[in-house]
C-alpha positions as CSV (number, residue, x, y, z in Angstrom):
1,M,132.1,43.2,107.3
2,S,135.4,43.1,109.1
3,I,136.7,46.2,111.0
4,Y,139.5,48.1,109.2
5,L,142.6,48.4,111.4
6,D,145.3,49.3,108.8
7,Y,145.1,53.1,108.8
8,N,148.9,53.4,108.6
9,A,148.7,51.8,105.1
10,S,145.8,54.1,104.0
11,A,143.0,55.8,105.9
12,P,139.5,55.7,104.5
13,I,138.5,58.9,102.8
14,D,136.4,61.3,104.8
15,P,132.9,61.7,103.2
16,V,133.2,65.5,103.4
17,V,136.5,65.3,101.5
18,L,134.9,63.1,98.9
19,E,132.0,65.6,98.5
20,V,134.4,68.4,97.9
21,M,136.3,66.3,95.3
22,I,133.1,65.3,93.5
23,D,132.0,68.9,93.3
24,V,135.3,69.8,91.6
25,Y,135.1,67.0,89.2
26,K,131.5,67.9,88.2
27,N,131.5,71.6,88.3
28,H,135.0,73.0,88.0
29,I,136.7,71.9,84.8
30,G,139.9,73.6,83.7
31,N,143.6,73.5,84.2
32,A,144.9,75.5,87.2
33,D,147.8,76.8,85.1
34,S,145.5,78.1,82.2
35,R,145.7,81.9,82.3
36,T,143.4,82.8,79.4
37,H,139.9,82.1,80.8
38,E,137.8,82.0,83.9
39,F,137.8,78.2,84.0
40,G,141.5,78.2,84.7
41,D,141.1,81.0,87.2
42,R,138.5,79.0,89.2
43,A,140.6,75.9,89.2
44,R,143.6,78.0,90.3
45,T,141.5,79.5,93.2
46,I,140.6,76.0,94.4
47,V,144.3,75.0,94.3
48,E,145.4,78.1,96.2
49,T,142.6,77.6,98.8
50,A,143.9,74.1,99.4
51,R,147.5,75.4,99.7
52,K,146.3,77.8,102.4
53,Q,144.5,74.9,104.2
54,V,147.7,72.8,104.3
55,A,149.7,75.8,105.4
56,S,147.3,76.5,108.2
57,L,147.5,73.0,109.6
58,L,151.3,73.1,109.6
59,G,151.6,76.7,110.7
60,I,153.6,77.8,107.7
61,N,153.4,80.2,104.8
62,A,151.3,79.0,101.8
63,A,154.2,79.8,99.5
64,E,156.1,77.0,101.2
65,V,153.6,74.3,100.1
66,F,154.1,72.3,96.9
67,F,151.7,69.6,95.7
68,T,153.0,66.2,94.5
69,S,151.6,62.8,93.9
70,G,152.4,61.7,97.4
71,A,155.1,61.4,100.1
72,T,157.1,59.0,97.9
73,E,157.5,61.6,95.2
74,S,158.0,64.4,97.8
75,N,160.8,62.4,99.5
76,N,162.5,61.8,96.1
77,I,162.4,65.4,95.2
78,A,163.6,66.5,98.6
79,I,166.7,64.2,98.5
80,Q,167.5,63.9,94.8
81,G,166.7,67.5,94.2
82,L,169.7,68.5,96.2
83,E,172.2,66.8,94.0
84,A,173.2,69.8,91.9
85,Y,173.6,72.0,95.0
86,A,175.7,69.3,96.7
87,L,178.1,69.1,93.7
88,E,178.4,72.9,93.7
89,K,179.1,73.2,97.4
90,G,181.2,70.0,97.8
91,K,178.8,68.6,100.3
92,N,178.0,65.0,99.5
93,H,177.3,63.4,102.9
94,I,173.8,62.2,103.8
95,I,172.6,60.7,107.1
96,T,169.3,58.8,107.5
97,S,168.1,55.9,109.6
98,S,167.5,52.2,108.9
99,I,163.8,52.4,109.9
100,E,162.9,55.0,107.3
101,H,160.2,54.3,104.8
102,K,161.6,52.7,101.6
103,A,160.8,56.0,99.8
104,V,163.7,57.6,101.8
105,L,165.9,54.6,102.3
106,E,166.0,53.5,98.7
107,T,166.5,57.1,97.5
108,V,169.4,57.6,99.8
109,K,171.0,54.4,98.7
110,A,170.6,55.4,95.1
111,M,172.4,58.6,96.0
112,G,175.2,56.5,97.5
113,R,175.5,54.7,94.1
114,R,176.0,58.1,92.5
115,G,179.0,58.8,94.7
116,F,177.4,60.3,97.8
117,E,178.7,59.3,101.2
118,V,175.8,57.7,103.2
119,D,175.5,56.9,106.9
120,I,172.5,54.8,108.0
121,I,171.8,54.9,111.7
122,D,170.2,52.0,113.5
123,P,167.5,52.7,116.2
124,E,167.8,51.8,119.8
125,P,165.8,48.7,121.0
126,S,163.1,51.2,122.0
127,G,162.5,51.8,118.2
128,C,163.7,55.4,118.5
129,I,166.8,57.0,116.9
130,D,169.4,58.3,119.4
131,V,170.0,62.0,118.7
132,N,173.6,61.7,119.7
133,A,174.1,58.8,117.3
134,V,173.1,61.1,114.5
135,L,175.1,64.1,115.7
136,Q,178.3,62.1,116.1
137,K,178.1,61.3,112.3
138,L,178.0,64.9,111.3
139,K,180.9,66.1,109.2
140,S,182.0,69.3,107.5
141,N,180.6,67.9,104.2
142,T,177.2,66.8,105.6
143,L,174.5,68.0,103.2
144,L,171.4,66.5,104.6
145,V,169.8,64.6,107.5
146,S,166.5,62.8,106.8
147,I,164.6,61.3,109.7
148,M,160.9,60.4,109.8
149,H,158.7,61.9,112.5
150,V,156.7,58.7,113.3
151,N,157.6,55.2,112.1
152,N,154.9,53.6,110.0
153,E,155.4,50.1,111.4
154,T,155.8,50.8,115.1
155,G,154.3,54.2,115.7
156,M,157.4,55.3,117.5
157,I,157.8,59.1,117.6
158,Q,161.3,60.0,116.6
159,P,163.3,62.8,118.3
160,V,163.0,65.2,115.4
161,L,162.4,68.2,117.7
162,E,165.8,67.9,119.3
163,L,167.5,67.1,116.0
164,G,165.9,70.0,114.3
165,E,167.2,72.5,116.9
166,D,170.7,71.2,116.6
167,L,170.8,70.9,112.8
168,H,169.3,74.4,112.4
169,A,172.1,75.8,114.5
170,R,174.7,74.0,112.4
171,N,173.0,75.1,109.1
172,I,172.6,71.5,107.9
173,L,169.6,70.7,105.8
174,F,166.9,68.6,107.6
175,H,164.2,66.6,105.9
176,V,161.3,65.1,107.8
177,D,158.9,62.5,106.5
178,A,155.8,63.4,108.4
179,T,153.4,61.0,106.6
180,Q,152.2,59.3,109.8
181,S,152.2,62.4,112.0
182,C,150.6,65.0,109.8
183,G,147.2,65.8,111.2
184,K,147.9,64.1,114.5
185,L,151.0,65.7,116.1
186,I,150.0,69.2,115.0
187,D,151.6,71.2,117.8
188,E,154.9,69.3,117.5
189,L,155.0,69.8,113.7
190,R,154.3,73.5,114.1
191,S,157.2,74.0,116.5
192,L,159.6,71.7,114.6
193,K,162.6,73.2,112.8
194,Y,163.1,71.7,109.4
195,D,163.9,72.6,105.8
196,M,161.8,70.0,104.0
197,L,158.8,68.0,105.0
198,S,156.7,65.4,103.2
199,F,153.3,63.8,103.7
200,S,150.6,62.0,101.8
201,A,146.9,63.0,102.0
202,H,145.6,59.5,102.2
203,K,147.1,59.0,105.6
204,L,144.8,61.7,107.1
205,C,141.6,60.7,105.4
206,G,142.3,62.5,102.2
207,P,142.5,61.0,98.7
208,Q,145.2,58.7,97.4
209,G,147.4,60.1,94.7
210,V,148.3,63.5,96.2
211,G,150.8,64.7,98.7
212,V,152.8,67.7,99.8
213,L,156.4,68.7,99.9
214,V,157.0,71.6,102.2
215,L,160.1,73.8,101.5
216,R,160.7,76.2,104.4
217,K,162.2,79.6,103.6
218,K,165.3,80.7,105.4
219,N,166.3,84.4,105.0
220,Y,163.5,84.6,102.4
221,K,165.0,81.8,100.3
222,L,163.7,78.3,99.7
223,P,166.0,75.3,100.2
224,P,168.2,74.6,97.2
225,V,165.9,71.8,95.8
226,R,165.6,71.5,92.1
227,S,163.1,69.5,90.1
228,I,164.1,65.9,89.3
229,M,161.7,65.8,86.4
230,Y,161.1,67.9,83.3
231,G,158.0,69.0,81.5
232,G,156.7,72.3,82.8
233,Q,156.9,75.1,85.4
234,Q,154.0,74.0,87.5
235,E,154.5,74.4,91.3
236,H,157.2,77.0,90.6
237,G,159.2,74.4,88.7
238,I,159.5,72.0,91.6
239,R,157.0,69.5,90.3
240,P,156.1,69.6,86.6
241,G,152.8,68.2,85.4
242,T,149.1,69.2,85.4
243,I,147.9,69.8,88.9
244,P,145.1,67.4,89.8
245,V,142.7,70.0,91.1
246,A,140.1,67.7,92.7
247,L,142.8,65.7,94.5
248,V,144.5,68.9,95.7
249,A,141.1,70.2,96.9
250,G,140.6,66.9,98.8
251,C,144.1,67.2,100.4
252,G,143.3,70.7,101.5
253,K,139.9,69.8,102.9
254,A,141.4,66.8,104.8
255,C,144.0,69.2,106.4
256,E,141.3,71.6,107.3
257,I,139.2,68.9,109.0
258,A,142.2,67.5,110.8
259,E,143.0,71.0,112.2
260,I,139.4,71.7,113.3
261,H,138.9,68.3,115.1
262,A,142.5,67.9,116.4
263,D,141.6,67.8,120.1
264,D,138.6,65.6,119.7
265,N,140.5,63.2,117.4
266,R,143.3,62.9,119.9
267,K,140.9,61.8,122.6
268,K,139.2,59.3,120.3
269,L,142.5,57.7,119.2
270,A,143.6,57.3,122.8
271,K,140.3,55.7,123.7
272,V,140.6,53.1,120.9
273,K,144.2,52.4,122.0
274,A,143.1,51.9,125.6
275,T,140.4,49.5,124.4
276,I,142.8,47.4,122.3
277,T,145.5,47.2,125.0
278,D,143.0,46.2,127.6
279,M,141.6,43.4,125.4
280,I,145.2,42.1,124.7
281,S,146.2,42.2,128.3
282,T,143.1,40.2,129.4
283,S,143.2,37.8,126.5
284,G,145.4,35.2,128.2
285,I,147.9,35.4,125.3
286,E,151.5,36.0,126.1
287,Y,152.5,39.3,124.4
288,S,155.2,42.0,124.1
289,Y,154.9,45.4,122.6
290,N,157.5,46.3,120.0
291,G,158.9,49.7,120.9
292,N,158.7,52.0,123.9
293,Q,155.0,52.7,124.3
294,E,155.7,56.0,126.1
295,R,157.0,57.2,122.7
296,C,154.2,55.6,120.6
297,L,151.6,57.5,118.6
298,D,148.0,57.0,119.9
299,N,146.8,55.3,116.6
300,T,149.3,52.5,116.4
301,I,150.3,49.3,118.2
302,N,153.0,46.8,117.0
303,V,152.7,43.8,119.2
304,C,154.1,40.3,119.3
305,L,151.6,37.6,120.2
306,H,154.1,34.9,121.3
307,G,153.7,31.6,119.5
308,V,151.2,33.0,117.0
309,S,152.3,33.3,113.4
310,S,151.3,36.7,112.0
311,E,150.8,35.3,108.5
312,A,148.5,32.6,109.9
313,L,146.6,35.0,112.1
314,M,146.0,37.5,109.3
315,I,144.8,34.8,106.9
316,S,142.6,33.2,109.6
317,T,141.0,36.5,110.7
318,K,140.3,38.3,107.4
319,K,136.6,38.2,108.1
320,Y,137.0,39.9,111.4
321,C,139.9,42.5,111.2
322,G,142.0,44.1,108.5
323,I,145.5,44.3,110.1
324,S,149.0,43.9,108.8
325,N,152.5,42.9,109.8
326,G,154.4,45.7,108.3
327,S,154.6,48.5,105.7
328,A,152.4,48.2,102.7
329,C,155.4,48.9,100.5
330,T,156.9,45.6,101.5
331,S,153.7,43.6,101.8
332,K,154.6,41.3,98.9
333,S,157.8,40.3,100.6
334,Y,157.7,37.5,103.2
335,S,161.1,38.5,104.6
336,P,161.2,39.7,108.2
337,S,160.3,43.4,108.8
338,Y,163.4,45.4,108.2
339,V,162.2,47.9,110.9
340,L,161.8,45.3,113.6
341,T,165.1,43.7,112.5
342,A,166.9,47.0,112.8
343,M,165.5,47.2,116.4
344,G,167.3,43.9,117.2
345,L,164.3,41.7,117.5
346,S,164.6,38.0,116.8
347,D,163.1,36.4,113.7
348,E,160.7,34.4,115.8
349,R,159.4,37.6,117.5
350,I,159.1,39.4,114.2
351,D,157.2,36.5,112.7
352,N,154.7,36.7,115.6
353,S,154.2,40.5,115.4
354,I,151.3,42.4,113.9
355,R,150.6,46.1,113.3
356,I,147.3,47.5,114.3
357,S,146.4,51.1,113.4
358,W,143.1,53.0,113.5
359,G,141.5,56.4,113.2
360,P,139.2,58.6,115.2
361,E,136.1,57.2,113.5
362,T,136.9,53.6,114.4
363,D,133.8,52.2,115.9
364,L,134.5,51.0,119.5
365,E,131.5,48.6,119.6
366,Q,132.5,46.9,116.4
367,L,136.1,46.8,117.5
368,R,135.2,45.0,120.7
369,I,133.2,42.4,118.8
370,D,135.7,41.8,115.9
371,F,139.0,42.2,117.7
372,K,137.7,39.7,120.4
373,E,137.2,37.2,117.6
374,L,140.8,37.8,116.4
375,L,142.1,37.2,119.9
376,L,140.1,34.0,120.1
377,V,141.6,32.7,116.9
378,A,145.1,33.8,118.1
379,K,144.7,31.6,121.2
380,K,143.9,28.6,119.0
381,L,147.0,29.3,116.9
382,V,149.5,29.4,119.7
383,Q,152.2,26.9,119.2
């Protein structure tokens, strides 16, 4: 069995989370929005408990937490849901970056086709967005700035803290895709000023198919986001549809576990990273890290193994390691990574780059055995 090193695509579900979900599926039937019997009451209690668990992790009010099918839907609601407000206020300018997840980039581009003015900021060669590059694009009609917290391909931590402070002072809406940072950069997320935030449960060892949209209150009012779908008043009209109680329970439990074990997890992630970087540095392969490693999350490495085709390496080492060379949303495309391209890297370097991502439960002993085999194969593939 190979070692799994693609956590940024999806982390394996925590067994405790799975137990909670199985219990709900087996013992707690009912619709959380049913008001006429105790089955609905019990389901609703489970959902509200999960809402409080998410709120506790993020340091917010539970009334600011809205459950969705995942970050992609959350991002779409956060951005498209502002359209009516934008038309009312005459604010139709959106700023984002060229390294955002496709769930943000494609949604913003769709808004552009509807008549919105869009500015897409390229990152510095470090892989990080320059705060001033964003601020210089602000206009009197700027509606929204949407910048991710951590890039899913490179692990680069974006300067959302600084941006949040400035945008808050200017009263400009700020959306943060925190899919890769939620449960990891807990203190930073708690101190971050934002209006909307998105994440998926399956990136922090919760179940696939559920996520969260956070809408922060300002002067006791939620951001002017409206539903982009119709069919019911679930989640206070923000996201219609029957609430998947077991998935929501799993999401809440994953957040609770992440909060409880935050310090220990941070140390484990750093230990895995130190092991991987040491093995790469002593492998005899020429390599370069993509992005400023001082700004990189402790569970991700994006590295170019010079002269080694990433496609050939992944195919040749499937029995040793599960790695990737980019975002899962573009895995069927063999075009160069749009994130690394935006950073100004050459096609050759991009073609030789792989993404490695892991979790606190990654087994160091198995890692040393299987990743060593990957590096041995890589040496044979050098051209």
